C-alpha positions in Angstrom: 3.5 -20.9 24.8 0.6 -19.7 23.5 1.4 -16.2 24.6 4.6 -16.3 22.2 2.5 -17.2 19.4 0.0 -14.1 20.3 3.3 -11.9 20.3 4.1 -13.0 16.7 0.4 -12.5 15.7 -0.3 -9.2 17.3 3.1 -7.8 16.6 2.7 -8.6 12.7 -0.9 -7.2 13.0 0.1 -4.1 14.6 3.3 -3.8 12.9 5.0 -3.8 16.2 8.4 -4.9 15.8 9.3 -4.6 19.4 6.5 -7.1 20.3 7.5 -9.4 17.6 10.9 -9.4 18.9 9.5 -11.0 21.8 8.4 -14.0 20.0 11.4 -14.9 18.0 14.9 -16.2 18.8 17.5 -14.1 17.5 18.5 -16.6 14.9 15.0 -17.7 14.0 14.6 -18.7 10.5 11.7 -18.0 8.0 11.4 -20.1 4.9 8.7 -20.3 1.9 8.4 -21.1 -1.7 7.2 -18.3 -4.1 6.5 -18.7 -7.7 9.1 -15.9 -8.6 11.9 -16.6 -6.2 11.7 -20.3 -5.4 12.9 -21.3 -2.1 13.8 -18.5 0.3 15.3 -18.6 3.6 15.9 -15.8 5.9 16.7 -14.6 9.4 13.0 -13.9 10.6 13.8 -10.9 12.6 15.6 -9.3 9.8 12.9 -9.9 7.6 10.4 -8.4 9.9 12.2 -5.3 10.4 10.6 -3.8 7.1 7.3 -3.8 9.0 8.4 -0.5 11.5 6.5 2.5 10.6 3.9 0.6 8.5 0.1 1.0 9.3 -1.5 -2.0 11.3 -3.6 -4.2 9.3 -7.3 -4.3 10.1 -8.5 -6.6 7.3 -7.5 -9.9 8.8 -8.5 -12.4 11.3 -5.8 -14.6 13.2 -6.3 -18.0 14.3 -4.4 -20.6 16.0 -5.4 -24.0 14.8 -3.3 -26.0 17.0 -0.3 -26.4 19.5 1.4 -29.4 20.2 3.8 -29.6 23.1 6.7 -32.2 23.9 8.8 -31.2 26.8 11.0 -28.3 25.9 9.7 -28.2 22.0 6.4 -27.3 20.3 5.0 -26.7 17.0 1.9 -24.5 16.1 -0.3 -23.9 12.9 -1.6 -20.6 12.6 -4.1 -19.2 9.9 -4.1 -15.4 9.1 -7.2 -14.8 7.1 -7.5 -11.8 4.8 -10.6 -11.2 2.3 -9.0 -12.7 -0.6 -6.3 -14.9 0.7 -5.2 -17.1 3.7 -1.6 -17.4 5.2 -0.8 -20.5 6.7 2.2 -20.6 9.1 3.8 -23.4 10.8 5.9 -22.3 14.0 8.4 -24.6 15.8 9.3 -23.4 19.2 11.7 -24.4 22.0 11.7 -23.1 25.6 14.8 -21.6 25.9 16.1 -20.4 29.5 12.5 -20.5 30.8 10.9 -18.7 27.9 9.3 -19.9 24.6 10.8 -18.9 21.4 9.8 -19.1 17.9 13.0 -20.8 16.3 11.7 -21.2 12.7 8.7 -20.2 10.6 7.7 -21.8 7.3 4.5 -20.3 5.5 2.5 -20.6 2.4 -0.4 -18.3 1.0 -3.5 -19.3 -0.5 -5.5 -17.3 -2.6 -9.5 -17.6 -2.1 -11.5 -18.6 -5.1 -13.9 -15.5 -6.2 
């Protein structure tokens, strides 16, 4: 299960879409609330297509805060720490045909005080 979470973190950090695809179910959703758009929901893989060709991120630290597993379902809390902000991801995963896949992601960004 942890390997799936790292596929996501490493794929996002390295801007490697193929690695990200290993983490997410094809119908996985991504949801957040922004101050400009309000509630936003999208297909996670469609949203991540935009990372292709971008430079890897070197100014972040990835941390898995926890993983809870109950049978074939699990959730994880992840923190991505940047110099000026922290992104907190909550992932829901299911074990589908023997493989853990992220089926939904919600997240929020919190700016660090200077």
